[in-house]
C-alpha positions as CSV (number, residue, x, y, z in Angstrom):
1,M,39.7,-4.1,6.7
2,N,42.0,-1.5,8.6
3,R,42.6,-1.3,11.9
4,R,40.4,2.2,12.3
5,D,37.4,0.9,10.7
6,F,38.0,-3.1,12.8
7,L,37.3,-0.5,16.3
8,I,34.1,0.7,15.2
9,T,32.6,-2.5,13.6
10,T,33.3,-4.7,17.1
11,G,33.2,-1.6,19.3
12,A,36.3,-1.9,20.9
13,L,37.2,1.8,20.1
14,L,34.2,2.0,22.5
15,K,34.4,0.1,25.6
16,P,32.6,1.8,28.6
17,G,34.8,4.1,31.0
18,L,36.9,5.0,28.1
19,L,35.2,8.1,26.7
20,G,32.3,8.3,29.4
21,A,30.0,11.3,30.1
22,Q,29.5,12.7,33.7
23,P,26.4,12.2,35.5
24,S,23.5,14.4,34.1
25,E,21.8,16.8,36.6
26,H,20.6,15.1,40.0
27,G,22.9,11.8,38.6
28,K,19.6,11.1,35.8
29,P,19.9,10.5,32.4
30,W,19.8,14.2,30.4
31,Y,16.8,12.4,28.9
32,E,14.8,11.8,32.1
33,T,15.3,15.9,32.3
34,M,14.9,16.8,29.3
35,R,11.5,19.4,28.5
36,R,12.2,20.5,24.8
37,C,13.2,18.8,21.9
38,G,13.2,20.0,18.2
39,Q,14.4,18.3,14.8
40,T,15.6,18.8,11.4
41,N,15.3,16.8,9.4
42,F,18.2,16.7,6.1
43,N,17.5,16.2,2.6
44,E,20.1,15.0,0.5
45,R,20.7,18.2,-0.9
46,D,21.6,19.7,2.2
47,P,25.0,19.8,2.4
48,E,25.2,22.5,-0.5
49,V,22.5,24.6,1.1
50,L,22.0,24.5,4.6
51,D,22.7,27.2,6.9
52,I,24.0,26.1,10.1
53,A,24.4,29.2,12.1
54,W,20.6,30.0,10.7
55,W,18.9,27.3,12.2
56,V,21.3,27.0,15.4
57,D,20.2,30.1,16.2
58,Y,16.5,29.1,15.8
59,W,17.1,26.1,17.5
60,A,18.7,28.1,20.2
61,S,15.8,30.9,20.4
62,L,13.6,27.4,21.5
63,K,15.3,27.2,24.0
64,L,15.7,23.3,23.3
65,D,17.8,20.6,25.3
66,A,18.1,18.7,22.3
67,V,18.1,18.1,18.6
68,L,17.7,15.7,16.4
69,L,19.9,15.5,13.5
70,S,20.2,13.3,10.0
71,G,23.2,10.9,10.5
72,G,22.9,7.9,8.4
73,G,20.8,4.7,7.7
74,I,19.6,5.2,4.2
75,M,21.8,8.4,3.2
76,A,25.2,8.8,5.6
77,F,25.8,13.1,6.1
78,Y,29.3,12.6,7.0
79,P,32.3,10.7,5.9
80,T,31.4,7.6,6.6
81,K,33.6,4.0,6.2
82,I,31.5,1.7,6.3
83,L,30.5,-0.3,3.1
84,Y,27.1,0.1,2.1
85,H,26.4,3.4,4.0
86,H,25.4,5.4,1.2
87,K,26.3,8.9,1.7
88,S,24.8,11.8,0.4
89,A,25.6,12.8,-3.4
90,Y,26.3,16.6,-2.0
91,L,27.8,15.7,1.2
92,G,31.4,16.4,-0.9
93,S,34.5,17.6,0.9
94,H,31.7,18.6,3.8
95,D,30.2,17.2,7.4
96,L,27.4,18.4,7.5
97,F,26.2,16.4,10.8
98,G,29.7,16.9,12.1
99,D,29.8,20.3,11.7
100,F,26.0,20.5,12.6
101,T,26.4,18.6,16.1
102,K,29.5,20.3,16.6
103,A,27.7,23.8,16.5
104,A,24.6,23.0,18.2
105,K,26.5,22.0,21.4
106,Q,28.6,24.9,21.5
107,R,25.4,26.0,22.2
108,G,24.3,24.0,25.2
109,I,22.1,21.9,23.4
110,R,22.3,17.9,23.3
111,V,22.6,15.9,19.8
112,V,20.7,12.9,18.9
113,A,21.1,11.2,15.6
114,R,18.8,10.3,14.0
115,L,18.7,6.8,11.7
116,D,16.8,5.3,9.2
117,C,17.0,1.5,9.4
118,N,14.3,1.0,6.8
119,Y,15.5,1.3,3.3
120,A,19.2,0.9,1.6
121,Y,20.5,1.2,-2.1
122,E,21.2,-1.1,-4.6
123,E,25.0,-1.6,-3.8
124,A,24.0,-3.1,-0.9
125,F,21.1,-5.1,-2.1
126,K,23.7,-6.7,-5.0
127,A,25.7,-7.1,-2.0
128,H,23.9,-8.5,0.4
129,P,20.5,-9.3,-1.3
130,E,20.1,-11.5,2.7
131,W,19.3,-8.6,4.1
132,F,16.3,-7.3,1.9
133,E,12.5,-7.7,2.9
134,R,10.9,-9.6,-0.5
135,L,7.8,-10.1,-2.1
136,E,6.0,-13.9,-2.3
137,N,7.0,-14.1,-5.9
138,G,10.3,-13.4,-4.2
139,E,11.4,-10.1,-5.9
140,P,12.6,-7.2,-3.2
141,V,10.4,-4.9,-2.0
142,R,10.6,-1.3,-3.4
143,H,9.7,1.8,-1.7
144,N,6.6,2.7,-3.7
145,E,7.7,6.8,-4.6
146,S,12.0,6.1,-4.8
147,P,12.2,2.8,-6.0
148,W,15.9,3.5,-5.9
149,L,15.4,2.3,-2.2
150,Y,15.3,-1.2,-1.3
151,K,13.3,-2.3,2.1
152,T,15.4,-4.2,5.0
153,C,13.8,-7.0,6.7
154,M,14.5,-6.9,10.1
155,Y,15.2,-10.6,11.3
156,S,18.2,-9.6,8.9
157,P,22.1,-9.1,9.8
158,Y,21.4,-5.1,8.7
159,F,19.8,-4.9,12.2
160,T,22.1,-6.9,13.8
161,E,25.4,-5.9,12.1
162,Q,25.4,-3.1,9.7
163,M,22.8,-0.6,12.1
164,P,25.4,-1.6,15.5
165,A,28.6,-0.5,13.2
166,I,26.9,3.0,12.3
167,I,26.1,3.5,15.7
168,R,29.6,2.7,16.8
169,E,31.0,4.4,13.8
170,I,28.9,8.0,15.1
171,N,29.5,7.7,18.6
172,S,33.5,6.7,17.5
173,M,33.7,10.4,15.8
174,Y,31.2,12.4,17.5
175,D,29.8,14.1,20.7
176,V,26.9,12.7,20.5
177,D,23.8,12.3,23.5
178,G,21.6,9.7,21.3
179,F,20.1,7.7,18.7
180,F,16.9,7.7,17.1
181,T,15.2,5.3,14.6
182,N,12.4,7.1,12.1
183,G,10.3,4.6,10.8
184,W,10.8,2.1,13.9
185,P,9.6,-0.3,14.9
186,G,5.7,1.2,14.9
187,T,2.9,0.0,16.8
188,G,0.9,-1.0,13.4
189,R,0.2,-4.9,12.0
190,A,4.3,-7.0,12.5
191,P,6.0,-6.5,8.4
192,V,5.0,-9.6,6.4
193,C,8.2,-10.7,4.5
194,H,8.9,-13.5,2.5
195,C,12.4,-13.5,2.7
196,S,14.0,-17.0,3.0
197,E,14.7,-16.3,6.7
198,C,10.9,-15.7,7.3
199,R,9.2,-17.9,5.5
200,G,9.2,-20.1,8.5
201,Y,7.4,-17.7,10.7
202,G,4.1,-18.6,10.2
203,D,0.9,-16.8,9.5
204,A,1.5,-13.0,10.6
205,R,-2.6,-12.5,12.4
206,S,-1.5,-15.9,14.3
207,P,-0.7,-15.3,18.0
208,E,3.0,-16.9,17.4
209,Y,3.9,-14.2,14.4
210,Y,3.0,-11.5,16.6
211,Q,4.7,-13.0,19.5
212,H,8.0,-13.5,17.5
213,H,7.8,-9.4,16.0
214,L,7.8,-9.2,19.2
215,D,10.6,-11.0,20.7
216,R,12.5,-9.2,17.6
217,V,11.6,-5.8,18.3
218,L,12.9,-5.6,22.0
219,E,16.3,-8.0,20.9
220,I,16.9,-5.4,18.6
221,W,16.0,-2.0,21.2
222,K,17.9,-3.6,23.7
223,L,21.4,-4.2,21.1
224,W,21.2,-0.8,19.9
225,D,20.9,0.7,23.2
226,S,23.6,-1.5,25.0
227,T,25.3,-0.1,21.1
228,A,24.8,3.3,21.9
229,K,25.6,3.4,25.2
230,Q,29.2,1.7,24.9
231,K,30.7,5.8,24.8
232,K,28.3,7.2,27.0
233,W,26.2,5.5,30.0
234,D,23.6,8.1,29.7
235,S,23.4,8.0,26.1
236,V,19.6,6.1,24.6
237,Y,18.6,4.2,21.7
238,V,14.9,5.6,21.0
239,G,12.6,4.0,18.8
240,N,9.5,5.5,16.9
241,L,6.8,4.4,19.1
242,G,3.4,6.3,17.6
243,G,-0.3,5.1,16.5
244,G,-2.1,5.7,19.6
245,I,-5.4,3.9,19.7
246,R,-4.5,2.1,16.9
247,A,-1.4,0.4,18.5
248,V,-0.8,-3.5,17.6
249,T,2.2,-4.1,19.1
250,D,2.9,-4.3,23.1
251,V,3.8,-1.0,24.0
252,R,3.9,-2.0,27.9
253,K,6.4,-4.6,26.6
254,I,8.8,-2.2,25.0
255,A,8.3,0.4,27.5
256,G,10.0,-2.3,29.7
257,V,13.1,-1.5,28.2
258,A,13.2,1.9,26.2
259,G,14.5,4.3,28.5
260,W,12.9,7.2,26.1
261,F,8.9,6.7,24.9
262,N,8.9,9.0,21.4
263,A,5.7,9.4,19.1
264,D,6.2,10.3,15.6
265,H,2.1,11.6,16.3
266,Q,2.6,14.5,14.1
267,G,-0.1,15.4,12.9
268,R,-3.8,14.7,11.8
269,S,-5.8,14.7,8.7
270,G,-9.0,13.9,6.8
271,N,-12.0,12.7,9.9
272,T,-9.2,12.6,12.2
273,P,-10.5,14.6,16.0
274,I,-8.4,17.1,17.4
275,W,-7.6,14.9,20.1
276,D,-5.8,12.3,18.6
277,C,-2.2,13.8,20.5
278,A,-3.6,13.5,23.7
279,Q,-4.9,10.1,22.9
280,Q,-1.3,9.6,22.3
281,G,-0.4,10.8,25.1
282,R,-2.7,8.7,27.2
283,V,-1.4,5.1,25.9
284,A,2.1,6.5,26.5
285,Q,2.0,7.9,29.8
286,S,-0.3,3.7,30.3
287,V,3.2,2.4,29.9
288,M,5.5,4.9,30.7
289,K,4.4,5.5,34.1
290,G,6.1,9.0,33.9
291,R,9.4,8.0,32.1
292,T,10.4,10.2,29.3
293,I,7.7,11.2,26.6
294,T,8.4,12.6,23.6
295,N,5.4,13.7,20.9
296,V,7.0,15.0,17.4
297,T,4.7,18.2,16.0
298,G,4.9,18.0,12.0
299,S,5.2,21.9,11.6
300,Y,5.0,21.5,8.0
301,S,1.4,20.0,6.2
302,N,1.4,17.1,7.0
303,S,-1.8,16.5,5.6
304,H,-3.9,14.2,2.5
305,P,-3.2,15.9,-0.1
306,L,0.6,16.7,1.3
307,W,2.8,19.3,1.3
308,R,6.0,19.2,3.2
309,H,7.4,22.3,2.7
310,T,4.8,24.5,3.6
311,S,3.9,25.4,6.9
312,K,0.7,24.2,9.1
313,S,-1.2,26.8,10.2
314,P,-1.0,28.2,13.8
315,Q,-3.6,27.6,15.2
316,E,-3.2,23.8,14.1
317,A,0.2,23.1,15.5
318,T,-0.1,25.3,18.6
319,M,-3.0,22.7,19.5
320,W,-0.6,19.8,18.6
321,M,1.6,21.0,20.9
322,A,-0.9,22.2,23.3
323,Q,-1.9,18.5,23.8
324,T,1.6,17.4,24.1
325,T,2.7,18.8,27.3
326,A,-1.1,18.6,28.8
327,S,-0.9,15.1,28.6
328,G,2.2,15.1,30.2
329,M,4.6,14.6,27.1
330,V,7.9,16.9,25.7
331,P,6.9,18.7,22.9
332,W,9.5,18.1,19.7
333,Y,8.6,20.2,17.1
334,H,9.8,19.1,12.9
335,W,11.2,20.6,9.9
336,L,11.8,19.0,7.2
337,G,14.6,20.2,5.0
338,G,17.5,22.5,5.4
339,A,16.6,25.4,3.2
340,P,13.1,26.5,4.3
341,E,11.1,28.7,2.0
342,D,8.2,28.9,3.8
343,H,9.1,30.5,7.5
344,R,5.7,31.2,8.6
345,W,5.7,28.1,11.4
346,E,8.8,29.4,12.9
347,K,7.3,31.9,15.4
348,T,4.7,29.1,16.1
349,G,7.5,26.9,17.6
350,R,9.2,29.9,19.2
351,E,6.4,31.7,20.8
352,F,5.1,28.4,22.4
353,F,8.6,27.0,23.6
354,Q,9.4,30.3,24.9
355,W,6.4,30.0,27.0
356,I,6.2,26.8,28.0
357,A,10.2,27.9,29.0
358,A,9.2,30.4,31.0
359,N,7.1,28.3,33.5
360,Q,8.6,24.9,33.2
361,T,8.5,24.0,37.0
362,H,4.7,23.7,36.2
363,F,5.0,21.2,34.0
364,V,6.8,18.8,35.8
365,N,4.6,15.7,36.4
366,N,4.7,13.6,39.6
367,E,1.2,12.1,39.2
368,S,-1.9,12.4,37.5
369,V,-5.0,13.1,39.6
370,A,-7.7,11.2,37.7
371,N,-9.8,8.7,39.3
372,I,-11.5,7.0,36.4
373,G,-9.3,4.5,34.2
374,V,-10.0,3.6,30.8
375,V,-8.8,0.5,29.5
376,F,-6.7,0.4,26.4
377,S,-6.8,-2.9,24.4
378,E,-4.0,-2.9,21.5
379,R,-5.1,-7.1,21.7
380,T,-8.4,-6.0,20.3
381,N,-7.0,-4.2,17.7
382,G,-5.2,-7.2,16.9
383,F,-6.9,-10.0,17.1
384,Y,-10.8,-8.9,16.9
385,N,-12.9,-8.4,13.9
386,A,-15.9,-5.5,14.8
387,P,-19.0,-6.4,13.3
388,G,-19.7,-4.8,10.2
389,G,-16.1,-4.6,9.2
390,S,-15.6,-1.3,11.1
391,D,-12.7,-0.2,13.1
392,T,-11.6,-1.4,16.3
393,T,-10.9,2.1,17.5
394,E,-14.5,3.6,17.3
395,F,-16.0,2.2,20.3
396,L,-12.9,3.7,22.6
397,Q,-13.3,6.6,20.4
398,G,-17.2,7.1,21.0
399,L,-16.4,6.7,25.2
400,Y,-13.8,9.1,24.6
401,Y,-15.6,11.6,23.3
402,A,-18.8,11.5,25.8
403,L,-16.2,11.7,28.7
404,L,-15.2,15.0,26.9
405,E,-18.9,16.0,26.8
406,G,-18.9,14.8,30.6
407,R,-15.6,16.9,31.6
408,F,-14.2,13.6,33.3
409,L,-11.1,13.3,34.3
410,F,-9.7,9.8,33.3
411,D,-6.2,8.2,32.5
412,F,-6.0,5.2,30.2
413,V,-4.6,1.4,32.0
414,H,-3.5,-0.5,29.1
415,E,-4.9,-4.2,29.0
416,N,-1.8,-6.0,30.4
417,D,-1.1,-3.3,33.5
418,L,-4.2,-4.5,35.3
419,T,-2.5,-5.1,38.8
420,P,-3.8,-4.0,41.9
421,A,-1.1,-1.2,42.5
422,T,-2.6,0.0,39.5
423,L,-6.0,0.1,39.8
424,K,-6.2,0.9,43.2
425,K,-6.6,5.1,42.8
426,Y,-9.2,4.7,40.2
427,A,-13.1,4.6,41.4
428,A,-14.5,3.4,38.2
429,L,-12.6,1.4,35.4
430,L,-14.2,1.7,32.0
431,L,-14.1,-1.1,29.2
432,P,-15.8,0.2,25.7
433,N,-15.8,-3.3,24.3
434,V,-12.2,-4.8,25.5
435,A,-13.7,-7.9,23.3
436,T,-10.0,-9.7,24.0
437,L,-9.5,-10.6,27.8
438,S,-7.4,-13.5,29.1
439,D,-8.6,-15.5,31.9
440,A,-6.2,-13.6,33.9
441,Q,-7.1,-10.1,33.0
442,C,-10.9,-11.1,33.8
443,S,-9.4,-12.5,37.3
444,A,-8.2,-8.8,38.1
445,L,-11.0,-7.1,36.8
446,R,-13.3,-9.5,39.2
447,Q,-11.0,-8.9,42.1
448,Y,-10.6,-5.0,41.5
449,V,-14.8,-5.2,41.7
450,T,-14.2,-6.9,44.9
451,S,-12.2,-4.4,46.2
452,G,-14.9,-1.5,46.0
453,G,-13.8,-0.8,42.4
454,S,-16.9,0.2,39.6
455,L,-17.2,-1.4,36.4
456,L,-18.3,-0.4,33.0
457,G,-18.1,-3.1,29.9
458,T,-19.9,-2.7,26.9
459,F,-20.6,-5.0,23.5
460,E,-18.5,-7.9,23.4
461,T,-16.0,-7.0,26.1
462,S,-14.3,-10.4,27.2
463,R,-15.9,-12.3,25.0
464,Y,-13.2,-13.5,23.4
465,T,-9.2,-14.7,24.8
466,E,-6.3,-12.4,24.4
467,W,-5.8,-13.9,21.4
468,G,-8.9,-13.5,19.4
469,V,-10.6,-16.8,20.2
470,K,-14.4,-16.7,21.3
471,R,-15.4,-18.0,24.3
472,A,-18.6,-20.3,25.0
473,R,-19.2,-17.2,26.9
474,P,-17.9,-14.1,27.9
475,G,-14.8,-14.1,30.4
476,L,-17.2,-11.2,32.9
477,A,-20.8,-12.5,32.3
478,D,-20.6,-13.9,35.8
479,L,-19.7,-10.4,37.5
480,F,-22.1,-8.2,35.5
481,G,-25.2,-10.9,35.8
482,F,-26.1,-12.0,32.6
483,E,-25.4,-15.2,29.7
484,V,-25.9,-14.9,25.9
485,T,-28.6,-15.8,24.0
486,G,-27.6,-15.8,20.1
487,D,-25.0,-14.4,18.3
488,V,-24.5,-10.5,17.2
489,Q,-27.5,-8.7,16.3
490,G,-27.0,-5.5,13.4
491,P,-29.6,-3.3,12.6
492,N,-32.8,-4.1,10.3
493,G,-33.2,-0.2,8.6
494,N,-33.7,1.3,11.8
495,S,-31.1,-0.1,14.5
496,Y,-33.0,-1.0,17.9
497,Y,-34.1,1.1,20.1
498,A,-34.4,0.8,23.9
499,R,-37.2,1.5,26.0
500,I,-37.8,3.3,29.2
501,E,-38.6,0.6,32.0
502,S,-38.2,2.2,35.1
503,P,-36.6,5.0,36.3
504,H,-33.0,5.7,37.3
505,A,-30.2,7.6,37.5
506,I,-28.6,7.1,34.2
507,L,-31.2,8.5,32.6
508,Q,-31.3,12.4,34.3
509,G,-32.0,14.9,30.8
510,L,-34.0,12.2,29.5
511,D,-37.6,13.3,30.6
512,G,-40.1,13.7,27.5
513,T,-39.7,10.1,25.8
514,K,-40.9,6.6,26.3
515,V,-38.0,5.2,23.9
516,L,-33.9,6.6,23.5
517,P,-31.8,5.3,20.9
518,G,-30.2,2.1,21.0
519,A,-27.0,0.5,19.3
520,E,-26.6,-0.4,16.0
521,Y,-25.2,-3.8,17.0
522,R,-26.1,-5.6,20.2
523,L,-25.4,-9.2,21.8
524,P,-29.2,-10.6,23.1
525,V,-28.3,-11.5,26.9
526,T,-31.0,-12.5,29.4
527,S,-30.4,-11.1,33.4
528,D,-32.1,-11.2,36.4
529,A,-31.0,-7.5,36.9
530,G,-33.9,-5.2,36.9
531,L,-35.1,-3.9,34.1
532,V,-34.0,-0.2,33.5
533,L,-34.1,-0.2,29.6
534,S,-35.3,-2.9,27.4
535,V,-34.4,-3.6,23.9
536,V,-37.1,-2.9,21.4
537,P,-35.4,-5.2,17.8
538,P,-34.4,-3.0,15.2
539,Y,-37.4,-2.5,12.2
540,P,-37.6,-1.0,8.9
541,A,-37.0,2.3,8.3
542,F,-38.3,2.5,4.6
543,P,-40.7,2.6,3.1
544,P,-42.2,5.0,5.6
545,E,-45.5,2.6,5.9
546,M,-43.6,0.0,7.1
547,V,-41.7,2.1,9.8
548,Y,-43.4,0.7,12.8
549,T,-42.6,-2.1,15.6
550,K,-44.6,-5.3,16.2
551,T,-42.1,-5.8,18.8
552,P,-43.0,-3.1,20.6
553,R,-41.4,-4.5,24.0
554,T,-39.6,-7.1,25.5
555,A,-37.8,-8.4,28.6
556,E,-34.3,-8.4,26.5
557,P,-32.4,-5.8,28.8
558,A,-30.6,-2.9,26.8
559,V,-28.1,-1.8,29.8
560,I,-27.7,-4.5,33.3
561,L,-27.1,-2.1,36.6
562,R,-25.8,-3.6,39.4
563,E,-24.8,-2.6,43.1
564,R,-22.2,-5.0,45.1
565,G,-21.6,-4.2,48.2
566,A,-19.6,-0.7,47.5
567,S,-19.0,-1.4,43.8
568,R,-21.6,-0.1,41.0
569,L,-21.6,-2.3,37.6
570,A,-23.1,-1.7,34.6
571,W,-23.1,-3.4,31.5
572,F,-24.5,-2.7,28.1
573,P,-25.1,-5.0,25.3
574,G,-25.0,-2.8,22.6
575,D,-22.0,-1.2,20.8
576,V,-23.7,2.3,22.3
577,D,-20.2,3.8,22.5
578,R,-19.3,3.0,18.6
579,S,-22.5,3.9,18.0
580,F,-21.9,7.2,19.6
581,W,-19.1,7.9,17.2
582,R,-20.9,7.3,14.6
583,S,-23.6,9.0,15.0
584,D,-23.0,11.8,17.3
585,N,-26.4,11.4,18.8
586,G,-26.8,13.3,22.0
587,D,-29.2,10.6,24.2
588,L,-26.3,8.2,23.5
589,S,-23.7,10.5,25.0
590,L,-25.8,11.6,28.0
591,L,-26.7,7.8,28.6
592,L,-23.1,7.0,29.0
593,R,-22.1,10.4,30.6
594,N,-24.9,9.7,33.2
595,T,-23.8,5.6,33.5
596,I,-20.3,7.0,34.1
597,N,-21.2,9.4,37.3
598,W,-23.5,6.9,38.8
599,L,-20.7,4.2,38.5
600,L,-18.5,7.7,40.6
601,K,-21.9,8.6,43.3
602,E,-21.7,11.8,41.5
603,R,-17.3,12.3,43.3
604,Q,-14.5,13.6,41.2
605,P,-11.3,15.0,42.4
606,V,-11.9,18.0,39.8
607,T,-14.9,20.1,38.2
608,V,-14.6,22.3,35.3
609,Q,-17.9,24.5,34.4
610,G,-18.7,26.1,32.0
611,D,-19.2,27.0,28.1
612,G,-17.5,24.4,25.5
613,M,-15.7,21.5,24.7
614,V,-12.8,21.4,26.8
615,E,-10.4,17.7,27.4
616,I,-9.0,18.5,30.7
617,F,-5.7,16.7,32.4
618,A,-5.0,17.6,36.0
619,W,-1.5,16.4,37.8
620,K,0.4,16.8,41.1
621,T,3.2,18.7,40.5
622,D,6.3,19.9,42.6
623,P,4.7,23.2,43.3
624,G,1.4,21.8,43.9
625,Y,-1.0,21.3,41.2
626,A,-1.4,22.1,37.2
627,I,-4.7,22.1,35.6
628,H,-5.4,22.2,31.5
629,L,-8.1,22.8,30.0
630,L,-8.0,22.2,26.1
631,N,-10.2,24.6,24.2
632,Y,-11.8,22.1,21.3
633,T,-14.9,24.6,20.4
634,N,-14.0,25.1,17.0
635,P,-15.7,23.7,13.4
636,N,-12.8,21.8,13.1
637,M,-12.5,19.9,15.7
638,L,-13.8,16.3,13.7
639,R,-12.1,17.3,10.9
640,G,-9.2,18.4,9.0
641,W,-7.3,21.5,10.9
642,F,-7.6,24.2,13.4
643,R,-7.9,27.8,11.3
644,D,-8.7,30.0,13.8
645,T,-9.4,30.2,17.9
646,Y,-12.6,30.3,19.2
647,P,-12.1,31.6,23.0
648,I,-14.7,30.8,25.9
649,G,-15.7,32.2,28.7
650,G,-15.4,31.8,32.5
651,Q,-14.6,28.2,33.8
652,R,-15.4,27.3,37.1
653,V,-13.3,25.0,38.6
654,R,-13.5,22.9,41.7
655,I,-10.7,20.8,43.1
656,R,-10.3,18.6,46.3
657,L,-7.8,19.1,47.7
658,P,-5.6,17.3,51.0
659,H,-5.1,20.4,52.6
660,A,-7.1,23.0,50.7
661,G,-6.0,25.8,53.6
662,A,-2.4,25.7,52.0
663,M,-2.7,27.0,49.0
664,K,-0.5,29.9,48.4
665,E,-1.7,31.2,44.9
666,V,-3.7,30.3,41.4
667,R,-2.2,31.7,38.4
668,A,-3.0,31.2,34.7
669,L,0.1,30.6,33.2
670,R,-0.7,31.6,29.5
671,S,-2.7,35.0,30.8
672,G,0.1,35.2,33.3
673,K,-3.2,36.5,35.5
674,V,-3.3,35.5,39.4
675,L,-6.9,33.9,39.9
676,Q,-8.6,34.7,42.8
677,H,-9.1,31.5,44.6
678,R,-11.5,30.7,48.2
679,A,-10.8,27.8,50.4
680,S,-13.6,26.2,51.8
681,G,-12.3,22.7,53.7
682,N,-10.5,20.4,51.5
683,T,-11.9,22.3,48.0
684,V,-10.4,25.3,46.4
685,E,-12.8,26.9,44.1
686,F,-11.4,29.6,41.5
687,L,-12.6,31.0,37.7
688,V,-10.7,30.8,34.6
689,P,-11.9,33.9,33.3
690,E,-10.7,33.1,29.2
691,V,-9.4,30.1,27.5
692,R,-8.1,31.1,24.2
693,D,-7.0,28.1,23.0
694,Y,-4.9,27.2,25.7
695,E,-4.9,27.3,30.0
696,I,-3.6,26.1,32.5
697,A,-4.0,26.9,36.5
698,A,-1.1,26.1,38.1
699,L,-1.8,25.8,41.9
700,T,1.1,26.7,44.7
701,I,1.3,25.2,47.2
702,A,2.8,26.9,50.8
């Protein structure tokens, strides 16, 4: 090893202070004030064909704060000296990464080096077989599409020695501002490896393995971040934390060591609802608490089937970026390959980013205005088996759908953040079959109710510990006032029905019937609460001669409603949320919406009345407030892509403010129009005349 290689490997060249940057604006790390981000993802041939000047011109036209460029890992796009760091076969005497970095910096764009730590070439495998994942039979794991690549093991020295060496080398050669790893750590289930290092870690579904994996993620994250900072105090390592409501890994723990949360949540396909991106924003906000979050919008066709070199529809890409900004994330626009032949994606990104830049002050959020918290549970995703083999996210998805139909403002609250400081702002907490809760979490929820908060729970909420061990009695049974009388019951042709036993506010709009659809699965319970809805057990759906009930009435409650002091409590023993998601039955949606309104005592900080399917975010901003309206009224709302826009008419907005009389202006940022407003007491009202795809009502306080 020569002196230069020694310095790179040990980091001696990069001691803090030798090459440190000056503090960013307001003394903050630069990424805390980043508002627009882009990425050019190189492929192996790009050193010969990529036009750097064209790319820098394009990114500059989007007014980017930062661009991500492929540096190394699987493949180096610069003249690396590190052994087994495979260089592009087309690199030759070029330095694609270095030249692109220099050109971007000259235009005032910061550069983050993209690395891929997940695979390496055969020469690395032959020299260091201990770096790689193994199948149960001992064979190395190869990439299924590019079998000449071998899967690296995150518990191996590849992550603690080779990757830090690459970071140090890039830091020593170029003026970069951070590092990003593609595809790692992710938020799904822990990888299963059978190498000699990993065989002793036990069952991959066990609590011990879960914790071991999380500990390793935190260890590596901190190592790579500290290595990045050896050159500049405000350099940063950022990992890949996409996954949205499907996440299993504890993203709150990771957020505790992350300066910047990136969700590589590039698009949707198949039967995925359009609000998938907004959900990702809510997950990230629940753990980052206002710190920097980015979300990647793939401008290419990341669908199934997949076409990575053709453009996504502009309507879909625009709505994805709109959800990104509405939910408080920073948009990151991405194209794969340096020599595009399809240029339709360029206009989409340019128009949206230029509009954001022109209205930047209204996208700097200080606090959500929502007064509803929806508890998001990664442990339920990881340690709970839903009946019928269904996806554990369907419970949350159904409640989310109902919340959108009811036009409620809400935040996600992470299951490990049920502290008084977090919960005090919420008038109600909603638990959509949060099946796994610890004793401490149950105690925190009891305290929340004691302090005046209202609570909704469904189905098997709290029936299991945080590790998925079934309790003899659900942890919140005492709070809601019920006892379980048997195991989960499923359908028998028909699912069960709910018979209306007495009038109640949760039944508003459900006139003209004695029975309502129940849920597909239910937990049979008893309660001394007044009977509002009773269970009619399932009975056959076929043949028609057999479609009748032999048990038209029972004393088993289909909902339990209580009032305790200032708090209201609602418990559905059935999976009404999941059943709504699966069936799209409007009665179930209305029942959920009415119940939430009852919990809130009809009090909401913002109401928006009008036609169409709309998701609403409302933020306190430096100028005042921003109310984001996302128009989901589209035949492709629940699957595929948006391919056209269906504008909706007037939306009447009413917001309660501490000092409504101080309102200076209300402006619709997409249309650019000033809106007439009326202030009365602590309330401001105005009409947004049209929402095409996305509109923001920006309220400026005098």
